[in-house]
C-alpha positions in Angstrom: 9.5 -182.2 150.6 8.4 -179.5 153.0 5.3 -177.5 152.3 5.1 -174.1 154.0 1.7 -172.3 154.0 1.8 -168.6 154.8 -1.7 -167.8 156.2 -3.5 -165.1 158.0 -7.2 -164.3 158.4 -6.4 -160.6 158.1 -5.5 -158.8 154.9 -2.8 -156.2 154.6 -0.3 -157.9 156.9 2.4 -158.5 154.3 1.6 -162.1 153.6 2.3 -162.1 149.9 5.5 -160.0 150.4 6.7 -162.6 152.9 5.8 -165.5 150.6 7.7 -164.0 147.6 10.8 -163.1 149.6 11.0 -166.3 151.6 10.7 -168.3 148.3 13.5 -166.2 146.7 15.7 -166.6 149.8 15.2 -170.4 149.9 16.1 -170.6 146.2 19.3 -168.6 146.7 20.3 -170.6 149.8 20.0 -173.7 147.7 22.0 -172.1 144.9 24.9 -171.1 147.2 25.0 -174.3 149.1 24.7 -176.7 146.1 26.1 -174.8 143.2 25.2 -176.4 139.9 22.6 -178.7 141.4 20.5 -176.6 143.7 17.3 -177.9 145.1 14.2 -176.4 143.6 11.5 -174.2 145.2 7.9 -173.9 144.1 5.5 -171.0 144.9 1.8 -171.8 144.8 -0.5 -168.8 144.8 -4.0 -169.6 146.0 -5.0 -166.0 146.5 -7.5 -164.9 143.7 -5.7 -161.5 143.7 -2.7 -163.5 142.1 -0.1 -160.9 143.2 2.5 -163.5 144.1 2.0 -165.4 140.9 2.1 -162.2 138.8 5.3 -161.1 140.5 7.1 -164.4 139.8 5.8 -164.3 136.2 7.3 -160.9 135.6 3.9 -159.3 135.0 3.2 -155.6 135.0 0.9 -154.5 137.8 -2.2 -152.7 136.5 -2.0 -154.4 133.1 -4.6 -156.8 131.8 -3.3 -160.3 132.6 -6.4 -162.1 131.3 -5.5 -162.0 127.7 -4.7 -165.7 127.1 -7.4 -167.9 128.5 -6.3 -170.9 126.5 -3.5 -172.0 128.9 -4.5 -174.0 131.9 -3.7 -172.4 135.3 -3.9 -173.5 138.9 -7.6 -172.7 139.1 -8.3 -175.0 136.2 -6.5 -177.9 137.9 -8.3 -177.3 141.2 -11.6 -177.3 139.4 -10.8 -180.4 137.5 -11.2 -178.6 134.2 -7.8 -179.8 132.8 -6.4 -183.3 132.5 -2.9 -182.0 132.6 -0.7 -182.7 135.6 0.7 -179.8 137.6 4.1 -180.4 136.1 2.8 -179.6 132.7 1.9 -176.0 133.6 4.6 -175.1 136.1 6.8 -172.2 135.0 10.3 -171.0 136.0 10.4 -167.5 137.5 12.8 -164.8 136.5 13.4 -164.3 140.2 15.6 -164.1 142.1 17.8 -162.4 139.5 21.0 -163.4 141.3 19.8 -167.0 141.7 20.1 -170.2 139.6 16.8 -170.4 137.9 15.5 -172.8 140.6 12.4 -170.9 141.7 9.2 -172.2 139.9 5.6 -171.1 140.2 2.2 -172.4 139.3 0.5 -169.8 137.0 -2.6 -168.3 138.6 -5.4 -166.4 136.8 -7.7 -164.1 138.7 -11.0 -164.9 137.0 -10.5 -168.7 137.2 -9.3 -168.6 140.8 -12.4 -166.6 141.8 -14.5 -169.3 140.2 -12.6 -172.0 142.0 -13.0 -170.2 145.3 -16.8 -170.1 144.8 -17.1 -173.7 143.4 -15.0 -175.7 145.7 -17.0 -174.8 148.8 -19.8 -177.0 147.6 -17.7 -179.9 146.4 -17.4 -183.0 148.7 -13.6 -183.1 148.2 -13.3 -179.4 147.6 -11.0 -178.8 150.6 -8.5 -181.5 149.5 -8.0 -180.5 145.9 -4.6 -178.7 146.5 -3.3 -181.5 148.6 -4.0 -184.0 145.8 -2.3 -181.6 143.4 1.0 -181.0 145.3 1.6 -184.5 146.7 3.0 -185.9 143.5 5.6 -183.1 143.4 7.6 -184.4 146.3 10.4 -185.7 144.2 10.9 -182.4 142.4 11.0 -179.8 145.1 12.9 -179.2 148.3 10.3 -176.7 149.5 6.9 -175.6 148.4 5.6 -172.2 149.6 1.9 -171.5 149.5 0.5 -168.0 149.5 -3.2 -167.7 150.6 -6.1 -165.3 150.5 -6.7 -162.8 153.4 -9.5 -165.0 154.9 -10.1 -168.5 156.3 -12.2 -169.6 153.3 -11.9 -172.7 151.1 -8.6 -171.7 149.5 -6.9 -171.2 152.8 -8.3 -174.4 154.2 -7.0 -176.2 151.1 -3.6 -174.7 151.7 -3.6 -175.7 155.4 -4.6 -179.3 154.6 -1.7 -179.5 152.1 0.9 -178.0 154.5 3.5 -179.6 156.6 4.4 -176.3 158.2 2.7 -172.9 158.7 3.9 -169.4 159.3 1.4 -166.7 160.3 2.4 -163.1 159.4 1.1 -160.3 161.6 1.4 -156.5 161.8 1.6 -155.1 165.2 -1.9 -153.8 165.7 -4.9 -154.7 167.9 -7.0 -156.1 165.0 -4.2 -158.3 163.9 -4.0 -159.9 167.4 -7.7 -160.9 167.1 -6.9 -162.2 163.6 -4.0 -164.2 164.9 -6.2 -166.0 167.5 -8.8 -166.8 164.8 -6.1 -168.2 162.5 -4.5 -170.3 165.3 -8.0 -171.6 166.3 -8.6 -172.8 162.8 -5.2 -174.4 162.6 -5.8 -176.2 165.9 -9.1 -177.6 164.7 -7.4 -179.0 161.6 -4.6 -180.5 163.7 -7.1 -182.1 166.1 -9.1 -183.8 163.4 -7.5 -187.2 162.6 -8.6 -187.1 159.0 -7.5 -183.6 158.2 -3.9 -182.6 159.0 -2.8 -183.7 162.5 0.9 -183.5 161.5 0.8 -179.9 160.4 3.2 -177.7 162.6 3.1 -174.0 163.2 6.7 -172.9 163.1 6.4 -169.2 163.4 4.5 -166.0 163.9 6.2 -163.4 161.7 5.9 -159.7 162.7 6.1 -157.7 159.5 5.6 -154.1 158.5 7.0 -153.1 161.9 7.6 -149.5 162.8 9.2 -149.3 166.2 9.2 -145.6 166.2 5.6 -146.0 167.2 5.9 -147.0 170.9 2.7 -149.1 170.8 4.2 -151.4 168.2 7.1 -152.4 170.5 4.5 -153.0 173.3 2.5 -155.3 170.9 5.7 -157.2 170.1 6.5 -157.6 173.8 3.0 -158.9 174.4 3.3 -161.2 171.4 6.7 -162.5 172.6 5.5 -163.0 176.2 2.5 -165.1 175.0 4.1 -167.1 172.2 7.8 -167.0 173.2 10.1 -168.7 170.7 7.3 -169.0 168.1 7.8 -165.3 167.3 10.2 -164.9 164.4 12.6 -162.0 163.9 10.7 -158.8 163.0 10.7 -157.2 159.6 10.5 -153.5 159.3 8.1 -151.4 157.2 10.8 -150.1 154.8 10.5 -148.1 151.7 12.8 -150.4 149.7 10.3 -153.3 150.2 7.6 -151.2 148.6 9.9 -150.1 145.8 10.8 -153.7 145.1 7.1 -154.6 144.9 6.4 -151.7 142.5 9.1 -153.1 140.2 7.8 -156.7 140.5 11.0 -157.9 142.4 11.9 -159.6 145.6 14.1 -157.5 147.9 17.2 -159.6 147.1 16.9 -158.8 143.4 16.1 -155.1 144.1 19.1 -154.7 146.4 21.5 -157.5 145.4 24.6 -158.3 147.4 28.0 -157.2 146.1 29.3 -160.8 146.3 26.4 -163.2 145.8 28.7 -166.2 146.5 29.2 -165.0 150.1 25.7 -164.0 151.2 22.1 -163.8 149.9 21.7 -160.3 151.4 23.4 -157.0 150.7 24.0 -154.4 153.4 20.4 -153.1 152.8 18.4 -153.4 156.0 15.3 -154.8 154.4 17.3 -157.5 152.6 19.0 -158.4 155.8 15.8 -158.7 157.7 14.1 -160.9 155.1 17.3 -163.0 154.9 17.3 -163.4 158.7 13.7 -164.5 159.0 14.1 -166.8 156.0 17.1 -168.5 157.5 15.1 -169.1 160.8 12.2 -170.4 158.8 14.4 -172.8 156.9 16.1 -174.0 160.0 12.6 -174.8 161.5 11.5 -176.5 158.3 14.5 -178.8 158.4 14.6 -179.6 162.1 
């Protein structure tokens, strides 16, 4: 089992969009390569905003999603407020629509995750709760993708301690470059501590929301590539279809499906092609 954490200290860099689309792409790759018996993918949303979880659950953005507080969620498990194992609350997503039903998610509820974010900071084992939760899932999933909050707080630290691999999304702006350095510094401290996660590997820096009609963004990409070389993943453009897919609660591959899903995961749509390309590179690096 490979556990991919998608993390950035900065908000608004397309982190959740990347997590959703990479998860869907991995699920479709498994479906096409192993028809009938595809490997399963799990998305874990540790961001109290719960946008990734809500998308995979088929929720309606702007609606009240706190109606049923009787069902345990990820936050309850992290707090130790439920004796159920993670397998008992995992749900299967309706995404990707042209997939094989092999993308699962751990339900997340905003209010409970906010409580967990505040509470775990003061717990002696608070930063290891997610690791303890996902380790028993190794036999069930080929890949686990973890979406994180836009900060380096306790939920992101939990996600990094649980990770085998990390991708850092970045938009091509000056503030994001500072954020990238802070995120990498935090990862390095975790890697250098023998009792934290020395085996964790950064496999990519993902430029997202790119607009190369703005000359300075190409300059930032050149600077990024010069400094980090092969660690820089194929860029993803800031395209209207991505925003439209988000509005409808879909991944880009479901919003713009291929004509022949048995041949390719992406249609001729540029956004779908870009997310397919970066997902393929990520999977290659996960498996190497």
